[in-house]
LOMIGU-384844 format. One record per residue (C-alpha): residue number from 1; x, y, z. Coordinates in nm, 3 decimals, decimal comma. Layout:
N
NUM	X	Y	Z
...
end
This chain:
280
1	5,156	-0,278	-0,685
2	5,000	-0,561	-0,885
3	4,678	-0,523	-0,688
4	4,671	-0,152	-0,767
5	4,735	-0,223	-1,137
6	4,452	-0,479	-1,141
7	4,195	-0,243	-0,992
8	4,322	0,044	-1,204
9	4,283	-0,161	-1,521
10	3,942	-0,282	-1,403
11	3,819	0,073	-1,347
12	3,964	0,178	-1,682
13	3,779	-0,107	-1,853
14	3,452	-0,015	-1,678
15	3,489	0,350	-1,778
16	3,568	0,252	-2,135
17	3,268	0,021	-2,154
18	3,041	0,290	-2,008
19	3,170	0,546	-2,256
20	3,122	0,306	-2,547
21	2,767	0,233	-2,432
22	2,682	0,603	-2,409
23	2,831	0,666	-2,752
24	2,628	0,378	-2,894
25	2,306	0,516	-2,742
26	2,386	0,865	-2,867
27	2,465	0,729	-3,212
28	2,140	0,534	-3,220
29	1,942	0,844	-3,123
30	2,114	1,039	-3,401
31	2,040	0,758	-3,646
32	1,678	0,753	-3,531
33	1,650	1,129	-3,573
34	1,799	1,132	-3,921
35	1,608	0,825	-4,043
36	1,274	0,919	-3,891
37	1,290	1,287	-3,981
38	1,217	1,202	-4,344
39	0,874	1,070	-4,241
40	0,777	1,361	-4,016
41	0,542	1,538	-4,252
42	0,196	1,680	-4,176
43	0,028	1,417	-4,393
44	0,209	1,143	-4,196
45	0,117	1,281	-3,854
46	-0,240	1,390	-3,922
47	-0,364	1,134	-4,176
48	-0,553	0,816	-4,095
49	-0,367	0,486	-4,096
50	-0,584	0,394	-4,394
51	-0,397	0,666	-4,585
52	-0,053	0,577	-4,453
53	-0,057	0,814	-4,153
54	-0,042	0,763	-3,778
55	-0,313	0,998	-3,652
56	-0,515	0,730	-3,466
57	-0,210	0,571	-3,295
58	-0,076	0,916	-3,199
59	-0,402	1,028	-3,038
60	-0,451	0,685	-2,881
61	-0,109	0,705	-2,717
62	-0,188	1,050	-2,579
63	-0,521	0,922	-2,445
64	-0,342	0,630	-2,278
65	-0,077	0,849	-2,114
66	-0,322	1,114	-1,993
67	-0,585	0,869	-1,867
68	-0,344	0,644	-1,679
69	-0,168	0,945	-1,525
70	-0,501	1,098	-1,419
71	-0,576	0,777	-1,229
72	-0,238	0,705	-1,075
73	-0,138	1,059	-0,971
74	-0,411	1,125	-0,709
75	-0,446	0,765	-0,591
76	-0,070	0,708	-0,569
77	-0,018	1,039	-0,389
78	-0,290	0,965	-0,132
79	-0,151	0,615	-0,078
80	0,197	0,759	-0,018
81	0,056	1,020	0,222
82	-0,113	0,746	0,422
83	0,201	0,530	0,426
84	0,422	0,816	0,549
85	0,191	1,027	0,765
86	-0,071	0,791	0,909
87	0,019	0,422	0,894
88	0,175	0,273	1,210
89	0,520	0,123	1,173
90	0,418	-0,239	1,219
91	0,426	-0,575	1,047
92	0,140	-0,490	0,812
93	0,316	-0,174	0,693
94	0,635	-0,368	0,623
95	0,431	-0,626	0,433
96	0,273	-0,355	0,217
97	0,618	-0,199	0,156
98	0,753	-0,534	0,037
99	0,448	-0,583	-0,186
100	0,505	-0,242	-0,349
101	0,872	-0,325	-0,408
102	0,778	-0,659	-0,563
103	0,518	-0,498	-0,790
104	0,787	-0,273	-0,936
105	0,966	-0,578	-1,075
106	0,666	-0,762	-1,222
107	0,690	-0,805	-1,604
108	0,442	-0,610	-1,811
109	0,292	-0,926	-1,963
110	0,181	-1,032	-1,614
111	0,007	-0,697	-1,568
112	-0,152	-0,749	-1,908
113	-0,283	-1,094	-1,813
114	-0,416	-0,955	-1,485
115	-0,583	-0,663	-1,664
116	-0,739	-0,895	-1,922
117	-0,870	-1,134	-1,654
118	-0,988	-0,878	-1,399
119	-1,079	-0,561	-1,588
120	-1,179	-0,702	-1,927
121	-1,352	-1,021	-1,814
122	-1,459	-1,003	-1,449
123	-1,552	-0,634	-1,454
124	-1,696	-0,660	-1,804
125	-1,502	-0,365	-1,947
126	-1,385	-0,562	-2,250
127	-1,092	-0,462	-2,469
128	-1,120	-0,089	-2,412
129	-0,937	0,230	-2,335
130	-1,061	0,216	-1,974
131	-0,913	-0,132	-1,927
132	-0,583	0,003	-2,058
133	-0,594	0,300	-1,822
134	-0,651	0,078	-1,520
135	-0,385	-0,174	-1,626
136	-0,128	0,097	-1,694
137	-0,215	0,261	-1,362
138	-0,137	-0,067	-1,185
139	0,204	-0,070	-1,354
140	0,268	0,291	-1,255
141	0,162	0,265	-0,889
142	0,492	0,137	-0,739
143	0,706	0,412	-0,895
144	0,449	0,678	-0,812
145	0,413	0,573	-0,449
146	0,788	0,542	-0,392
147	0,864	0,881	-0,549
148	0,602	1,061	-0,340
149	0,711	0,879	-0,025
150	1,070	0,993	-0,073
151	0,953	1,351	-0,133
152	0,745	1,348	0,186
153	1,027	1,200	0,393
154	1,265	1,477	0,277
155	1,050	1,741	0,451
156	1,190	1,795	0,804
157	0,981	1,677	1,097
158	1,022	2,021	1,254
159	0,799	2,167	0,981
160	0,516	1,937	1,085
161	0,573	2,012	1,453
162	0,574	2,389	1,394
163	0,247	2,371	1,202
164	0,078	2,164	1,473
165	0,212	2,398	1,742
166	0,044	2,692	1,566
167	-0,293	2,518	1,594
168	-0,326	2,353	1,255
169	-0,480	2,009	1,236
170	-0,288	1,717	1,090
171	-0,482	1,729	0,764
172	-0,435	2,106	0,735
173	-0,062	2,054	0,784
174	-0,053	1,788	0,514
175	-0,275	1,965	0,260
176	-0,140	2,319	0,299
177	0,227	2,268	0,385
178	0,350	1,914	0,322
179	0,189	1,840	-0,015
180	0,272	2,178	-0,177
181	0,633	2,132	-0,069
182	0,634	1,780	-0,215
183	0,500	1,880	-0,559
184	0,845	1,845	-0,725
185	0,865	1,488	-0,595
186	0,511	1,416	-0,713
187	0,598	1,541	-1,061
188	0,911	1,327	-1,055
189	0,689	1,028	-0,986
190	0,467	1,120	-1,279
191	0,771	1,150	-1,509
192	0,906	0,810	-1,401
193	0,563	0,654	-1,436
194	0,517	0,784	-1,791
195	0,858	0,651	-1,892
196	0,760	0,316	-1,737
197	0,466	0,270	-1,975
198	0,596	0,464	-2,276
199	0,728	0,162	-2,462
200	0,485	-0,101	-2,336
201	0,319	-0,331	-2,586
202	0,246	-0,658	-2,405
203	0,004	-0,512	-2,150
204	-0,199	-0,304	-2,397
205	-0,197	-0,591	-2,646
206	-0,424	-0,785	-2,408
207	-0,639	-0,505	-2,270
208	-0,665	-0,202	-2,497
209	-0,595	-0,240	-2,867
210	-0,770	-0,383	-3,172
211	-0,579	-0,400	-3,500
212	-0,905	-0,349	-3,691
213	-0,991	-0,036	-3,491
214	-1,046	0,261	-3,721
215	-1,118	0,617	-3,620
216	-1,095	0,771	-3,275
217	-1,266	0,628	-2,966
218	-1,596	0,790	-2,874
219	-1,617	0,659	-2,516
220	-1,369	0,510	-2,264
221	-1,518	0,168	-2,343
222	-1,394	0,182	-2,703
223	-1,059	0,024	-2,800
224	-0,768	0,230	-2,929
225	-0,446	0,186	-3,123
226	-0,118	0,311	-2,979
227	0,214	0,383	-3,146
228	0,389	0,083	-2,990
229	0,104	-0,152	-3,083
230	0,091	-0,021	-3,439
231	0,468	-0,064	-3,471
232	0,435	-0,420	-3,340
233	0,159	-0,511	-3,586
234	0,348	-0,363	-3,879
235	0,654	-0,576	-3,804
236	0,445	-0,888	-3,728
237	0,193	-0,883	-4,014
238	0,385	-0,703	-4,289
239	0,744	-0,834	-4,266
240	0,796	-0,834	-4,641
241	0,645	-0,493	-4,704
242	0,802	-0,280	-4,434
243	0,856	0,088	-4,499
244	1,168	0,163	-4,296
245	1,111	0,538	-4,311
246	0,765	0,486	-4,164
247	0,899	0,255	-3,893
248	1,168	0,501	-3,790
249	0,915	0,782	-3,810
250	0,690	0,595	-3,566
251	0,980	0,538	-3,328
252	1,085	0,902	-3,353
253	0,732	1,027	-3,283
254	0,712	0,807	-2,972
255	1,054	0,931	-2,859
256	0,958	1,294	-2,911
257	0,620	1,246	-2,743
258	0,769	1,106	-2,422
259	1,044	1,370	-2,429
260	0,793	1,655	-2,462
261	0,569	1,522	-2,183
262	0,869	1,471	-1,955
263	1,002	1,819	-2,038
264	0,668	1,976	-1,946
265	0,674	1,797	-1,611
266	1,037	1,905	-1,555
267	0,944	2,269	-1,620
268	0,652	2,254	-1,378
269	0,871	2,083	-1,119
270	1,138	2,352	-1,152
271	0,873	2,621	-1,107
272	0,746	2,469	-0,783
273	1,100	2,415	-0,656
274	1,169	2,785	-0,698
275	0,837	2,874	-0,536
276	0,837	2,639	-0,239
277	1,206	2,561	-0,207
278	1,357	2,217	-0,176
279	1,395	2,035	0,153
280	1,733	1,868	0,179
end
């Protein structure tokens, strides 16, 4: 009876703590919405930072998301296809699997140091948008590969066998049957990857951003300013002159931006699930 009471009280405490945590997060989101909503005006969103707006950081963040996703989506998908459909189950494959798992836990500052050393210095790209794309893509690869792998493994082996029995080649089976059926999983990987880099500052601090950057980049070799970097510099360099409404407005814009991008991916994923079905 005492043992039952102990575990019952333990589960009650865990449930209470979880509920309190969720309420705290919900309350913080409400506080963010109410505090940042005062700053969400057209002149704040579409004015230069020289005039107190966030137009350059907003566009820079969009450029960073879109560019990194454009790199990691095809490369990560092809890597996952090779790992699932082609690679032999040997020691080398297990070694690569472990390396992918380890990459998922590497801190962002390490990716930033790698990007600065390899992309900025050795490849001569400098502090640029392209260096940021490649560095962010490296951070996104583990989540992207794992998500696509799981989606491919959910498709029954009988589907592959039926396609091959009808005379299709292996690549035709993959490109026309397997990959279309795995599109929801691919989009899930894209969503998780975007959320992985949404709040990153350390990596782009070393590879992408200049505080003195003004205007929009003209080429991929130009630096940019992102919302997280601009928020960081405001707190670091202007601690005695902080505009809290502007800070909360920045945070709210970043929150809404990631929410909108994720919602678009969710809608597309739901469409393909209805069209192709879901293998369970």
